[in-house]
N, C-alpha and C positions, 0 to 999 in steps of 0.2 A: 515204242517210248511213249513216256506221258506226254513227250511235247512232239510235235509232228516237225520234219522236214519241210522248208518254205517252199511252197509251189512255183510253178517257172511264171514271168510275168507274159501276159496275155498280148500277141502282137495283135498290132493299131495301123489303123490308116495313116502316112503319113499327109499332115498339108501343104499347103503351096510353101509355107514358109519354110517348113524344115528342107521339101525340097533345094529351093533353091537355097541355101544353107548350107546344105551338103556337098552340093556341086560346087559351091566358089570355095569351102574351105578346102576340099580334095577331090579331084576326079577320080584318083586310081581306084579299078574296083578289081574282083575277082567272080569273072563272067562265064557262064556255059550257056550251054543252046540245050534250048527243052522244046522239040520239034518246031516250029515256026519262028518259037521264042527265047528271047533272049535274056538269061536272068543276070542284073548283076548287083553285087553284093558290095556296099558301101560301108567303110568302117569298122572293119575286122581289126580285132587286134588277140584275138586269143587260139582260133581255131587255125588247124593249118590248112595249106590251101587244097592239099589233096582231098580231107574231108569236105570242104562245102563242095567241090567239085563234084564227089560220088554224091553227095545229097543232093544236088541237080540232075545226075543221070539217070538217076535210080527213084525220080520221082515220075509221077502221072499226069501231074498239072502245078502250076504256080503257086495254086494257094498250099498243095502238099509242099512245096519247098520250104515256104514260109513252115510251114507246121513240123517238119522236119527239121529245119535248122533250129527253131527253138527250144527241140528238144534234143540235137547236138549239144548244144553248149550246155545248157541243163546236166546231162549227163557228164559232159566231161568236167565238170564242178567250178562251172562258170557261173555266180549268181547274180539275180540280180540284172540281166543282160535284157534286152526289149527289144522286139523288129518294128521296125517300123516301114510299110509295102506301098508302091503306089505302081501304076500302070499307064504309059505312053506310048501307044499302036504296040507295036510289038514288042517294044521293051517293060521288063516287071523288075524292077528296082527294089529291093531289099536293105532298108541302111541300119547299122546295128548301133544299139544305142546303151553304154553302159550306164546305171543308175545308182546313182549314193544314197544309203543312208543317212539321214539326216537327223532321226529319231526313234527312237524305241520305247511302244506305247503299251501298256498294261499294268500288269501285278506288280506292285514295289516289290513285293519278295525275289522276282523270276527277271526282270527286267535289267538289273545289273550284269547280270549274266552275258549278256550281250551287245553291254557298251564298245567293246574293243571292234565293232562294226562297223562302227557310227564313223561316217567321213573316211570312210575305206574305197579308197577310188579302184582296187580289183579285187573284190573279196568272191572266195573263194567256198564250196560247198564244207569244203576241209575246215576251214577258221570258223561256219556257224555250228559245222557238227562237232566239232572239240569246245564251243564254248555250250551247246547243249547237253552235253554227256551230264556235268554237275547239275544244271538246270533242271536236267529229268529227274535227277537221282530225290534234287529237292522239291520236284512237283508231285513226286510220288508219295514221297511222305507227307504231305500238305495233304493229297487227297484233291487236288486236282488236274485236268488235262488242259492243253492249248492246243489252240488251232492259229495258223500265221496269215493273217489276211494284210492288204497294202492297203496306206493311199498316198495317191499319186497330190506331191506337192507343185508339181512344175518344175522345169529346167533340171530336170534330170535328178531329181529330190525325191526319195521315198520315205515315209515314216513305216514302219513295219509293227503291227498293231497286236499281241498277242490275246487272245481271248478266250477268257478261261470259261469251263465246264466240269464242275461238280463230280467226282468219280462215286458213282450211286454205291458201290459196294467198299468203300471206305472205311476202314473204321482205327486208330489211333492208336491203339494198344494193342498187344498180342500176348498171351499170357501160355506160357510153351511147359509141359511136362513131357516127362519123358523116363522111361526104364530102359535098362538094356545089361549085357552080363559083357560088357566089350572088356573089364576089367581095366590096369592100369601097372607101369612099369615099376609100384610101390607095393600096391597090396590089393586084395579084393579080387570078385568077379561080378556081383552083381551093382549097379550102381543106379542111383534117383536123381532125377534134375527138376528144376521148379525154378522158370526163369521169368521174365517180365521185358519186355519192349515199349518205349513207349515213346511217338512222336508228336514234337510241338508243331505250331502252328508257324513258326518261324525256318523248320526243316530240321532240328535237333532229332536227334536219336538218342535215348536214352536205353542201354541195354543192362538188366542184372540178371542173373543167376547163381544155383547156390545147388552144388552139386556131393553128393552121399555114399559114402558102401553102407551097401546093406551085409555087416560082417554077419550078422545074425542065420544067413540066408547059404552059410557056407560058400566052402570054395575061396576061403579067402586069406590062403598062404599062411605066411606068420604077421596076419594083420590084426590090429584093434580095431582102428578108427583111422575114419578120414574123411576133413570136410574139406570143401572149396567154394571159396566166395570168388565172386569176377563182376566188376563194375566196368561202365566204357562208355563214354559221351563222344559224339562227335557231329560238324554241321560243316555243311556243304557248301562254302564262299566260293564267290567267284575266281578267286586265284589259287583255289583247293580244299581238297578234304580233309579237314584237322583233327584230332582228338585225343581224347585220353584213355586211357588202360589201368585198371588196377587190379590185382588179384592175390589174396590168399590161400594159403593150402596147409591145411594140421593135418598130419596120420601118426601112427604108434604102432610100433613092430616089436616083436620081441623073436628077431633071426636068432639063428645061433650061429657064431662066431668068432671069431679070436681078437682078443684085447691086449694090443701090444703095448701103447705108452701113449698118453695123452696126445692126441691128437693124427693118429692113424689108430687102422685097423682092418679085419677086412671079413665083409660085409656082403651076401648077396645084393647083386646088381647096385652095390655101393662103389667098394674095390677089389682089390685083386690081389692077393700075397701067399704064401706059404703056410698052412694050418699047422701049429704046432700045440696048440689046445683047444679044446670046443668048449665054448662056455655058452648058457644062455642069454643074449642082451634084452636090457630093457629100452628101445629107442623112442625118442619122440622126434618129429621134424617141423620145422616150418619153412614154408617157402614163399615168399614176398618180392611182388614186380611192380614194378610203377613204371610207367612209358609215354611220353608224347609221341605221335606220328600224324603223320604228313603225305596225301599223294594228289598229285597235280596230273592234267591230261594235258602231254605234250603234243600229241598227233592225234585225228580220230577224222574218218569220214566213212562212209557206207560198207566199208571190207575189212578195216584194219586201224589199231588204234592202240598206241604209248605213251604207257604212262611211267612216271617218275614217284618212287616212294622212299622217306627217311622216316625214321626213329630213330628217338633215342631214349634207351633206360636204363634202371638202376634194378640189378638182383640181388635179393638176398637168400641165400641157402643156406639154412642152420640145423645140424642133425647132431643129438647129443644122445646120450646113455644115462639113464637115469639114475641107478642103481650107485656110480662112484663119478656123476657130474662130468662123465669125459665126453670134451669134444670131437667127436669124430669127423663132421664136415662144417666147417664154417667160412662159405664162398660168399664172398660179398666185394661187386665189382659195377662199374658203367659201362653200355655198350653204345656206339654210335654205328645205325646202319642204312644203309642207302640199296636203293637196287631199281630195277626196269621189267616192266611185264609190257609183252605183245602178243596181241589177238590181231587174229585173222580169220578170213572166209578166203574161199574158191570153188571154183567150178558152181556156180549158183549155189551156194551154199551148203554143196553135197560135202565137201570138207573144212574143216577146220585148225587151226596150228595156234599154240595158246605154248609162250616162251615164259620164262623168270631167271633173272639171275638177282640173288642178295648178298652182299657183303658186309658180313659182321664184324665190328672191331673192339674187341674187349681193351678202357681202357686204363686198367690201374688192377693192381689184387691186393687183396684185404683178407685177413682172418687166415684159413689155414692155405690158401694160394700160395708159388711159388716158396716153400718153406720144404725143398725135397731134402737140403741136405740136414736139417734140423730135425727128420725124421730117419733121414741115414745113419747119422751117429746112433739116435737112440736106438734103433732098429739093430743095429749091431751089439749095443751096449748089450739090447735083452738076449740076443740070440749069439753067442758067441763061437759057435758052430759054423755059422752062418757065412759063406764067404760074400755075400754083398744081399744089398736089401732089393726087394720088389721095386720093378720100376715105374710099374702100372700102376697108383695108388692117388688118393688122395691129397698130398701133397708134392706131388710132383704137377698137377694140374694149376696151368697160369689164366692167371686174369687180364693177361695183354697179349692176346691173340686175333688170328685173321683167319676166318672162315669163309667160303664161300660155296654158295648155296644155289647150283643150278635148278631149271625146273622144264620138263619140255612136254606137250601133250599133242599128238595128233590123231583126228576122228575123221573116219571118212563111211559115207553113211553107203552100207552093200547095197540099199533097197530101202524104199520110203519108210520102215521100219528096224530093220538090222543097221547094225553103228558097229564098226572096228572101230577101237582106241587103242592107242600104246603110250605109255605113261612113262616117264623119268625123271628121275630125285635123285640128287644127291647133296655129299658134302664134302669138303676141305679143307684141311685147317695144316696150321703151322707149328702147331703144340699139342699136350694132352689140355685139352678143353675144358670148362668146370661142367659140372654134372648136368647143367639148367642148359648148356649149347650141346651139349651131346647127341649123335646119330643114333636112334633111336629104331629098331624095327619089332612087328610083333603087333598082333591084333587085327580087327576087320578091316582094317582100313592098309595093310600092309604086312603078307605071311600070317592068311586066316588060319592058317592050319595052326599057330603057337599060340599065346599069348604076349601080352604087351612088355617089352625087354628082353624078347629069347636074343635079339643079336642087337648089343648096344657097341658103340666106340665113337674114336675121334671123327673118323672119316667114313664114307660107305656110301653105297647105292641100292636104290632099289628101282625094279623093272619091271613093268606089268603088262601085257598083252590083253586083250577083251574083248568077246564079243557079244554084242545084248541086241536085245527084238525089244519091242514096246507092242504092251498087246492090251487088250480093252475087256472086261465082261460087264455088263449090269452094271455100270456107273466105277467100278473098278481099275485102275489101272495098274497093272503087273508090268515089270522090267526082267525078265530073269539073264541071266548071264554066264558065260564061262569063261574061265579067266587062267591064266599061269602066270607065275611071280618068281624071282629071283634075289636076293637081297644079298647083300655083304657089308661087314664092317671089320675096321681094324681098328688097332691104337697106334698113338704114333712117340716116336722119343723111344723106344723099347727093341733091345735085342733077339728077345724070348720070344715066346710061340702067339702072344697076344698081337706081335704087331703083323701077324701074318692076316689074311683074312678068312673071316670064317664066312661059312659061304652056308645057306639055304633056300631049297626052291620048294616051291607048292602050286598046286593047282584046284581047281573046286570052282565050285556054284553060288553064286550071287542071288538073289530073288530081293527086287524092292516093288511095291506094291503101296498108291493112293488110294487110299477109301475115300478120299471128298472129306468135306468138311474139318479139313486142317489134321486127319488122323491119316496117318504113315509108318511104315514097317521096312527092316531092312533083315534080311538073315544072310549069314556068311559060314559055307560048308567048305574045309579044303583037306588035304592030306598033303604030305611028305613026297617028294618028288626023289630028290635028293641033296643033301647035306655033307660038309666036310668040317667039322668044328671043334673044337677039345674037349668042352665037356659033354659028351652024349647023355649022360643019367640026367642032368639036366633038359637037355634038349626034350629027351622023353618024358620028362615032371610036367614041362611046359604045355605038352600036347593040346590042343583045344577041341572038345568035340565040334563045338560048332557055338557061333556069333548070333546075337538079335538085338535089335532095337526097337521101340515102338516110343511114337512121336505124336503128342495132341498139340495141335496150336490151336486156341481161341481167340 
């Protein structure tokens, strides 16, 4: 990290005044024999007696006792513990003194992150590291590295000094260019992206990206165009990372479907229902999202970290049939989200475990959301021979929903270059959710044998097992991987087949390459292993030969 951990305070010989003061204040001690010498430890408040006696027993000399005790306090997570030592004949005394930070000096952009340590009578490494996480993020963004030194102010008081040095490789602006054939759930196969990331001297990061589909390159399904714009800004404060996100997507399609009544439809990937007559539709859509987010570090040490995150978002998703001005989807709703993230490392960093859980709550419905009764009456009037209207449709979706989104990742190093990983993610909901809240699988990151959107539902999960190996050759880093994965999705509030789990499993090969100088590439090829779906024709039509992505960061 760009900010070092604080070093342990070096031990120091005790003067006669401190020796007299210690004996007068507290004559109790923890003692043990080291050859012909008795070692007495005064003033211990943190380590258990067994640990101290073990240090004494395993030392080869009194000086080693002092050194190992200093390390024992530090390794146990107790900061700014200073040991004073003395020897009188065959007795070696060790006086444990807890120093207190009275001030933090250095760059005013960084020091506020550590103000919580000032005056702490029982400081721990976890308290320091919790403050350090966001401070390190800011230091990376402003291009400074910091080392920690101390100034002894006397009377057990310390000044923590953050000494800065400029990062020689620092550049405050990144230009990002990408080409890929990853496709989207809406249309297209080939996409291009241009982005900009700029970091200010205060630690604020601005990000802008523009993405478009190259319809003229082919394999665009029934798409005519797609443009996506995104803008975000965030800043690491001492109390959390806070930001704002905006995105806008527009696309046009001419799918084949059924126009039933204003406010209802049957389109590929949009809604589902029996086909009465087939017609070519001219569809245009807009998706707008505005969100405010925050993230706080609740706990962090050298082995584990716990974070809390929140988000408030407004979503406006609109799809219209141009020829008839028919509104197919008009979903407007606010969402509140809260989540937790946990990261840990085990066995000398040989394995790691990451888990997260997000809860999203839709707060209200507007537009076509929660209009199923109206839709049902219109459908039955339009189709007198039908006994019932489709119960999986845009009108059946609700803006007042609750979703839980768990995610788990475990990695284990089989060798210094070979890693096994298992990843599980899912979504559980209490309603038919709006389109932008659906669980979507397919593409190079999930079910790589198929295009994005091959499985869509209100609920579902995705499991992926992978073994990868890191290699290098002439400055190029390779990471080949073999994987197998399975995904399932299903809809809520339906007695039809769409309420049953649609299942797909595949296996494949992935290759990531880093050529240096900001150029990297990723390739995925996978093939079906098994499936259990309603629409076999759609499954076959959505097969992907392979996916690739080429990215350049300048």
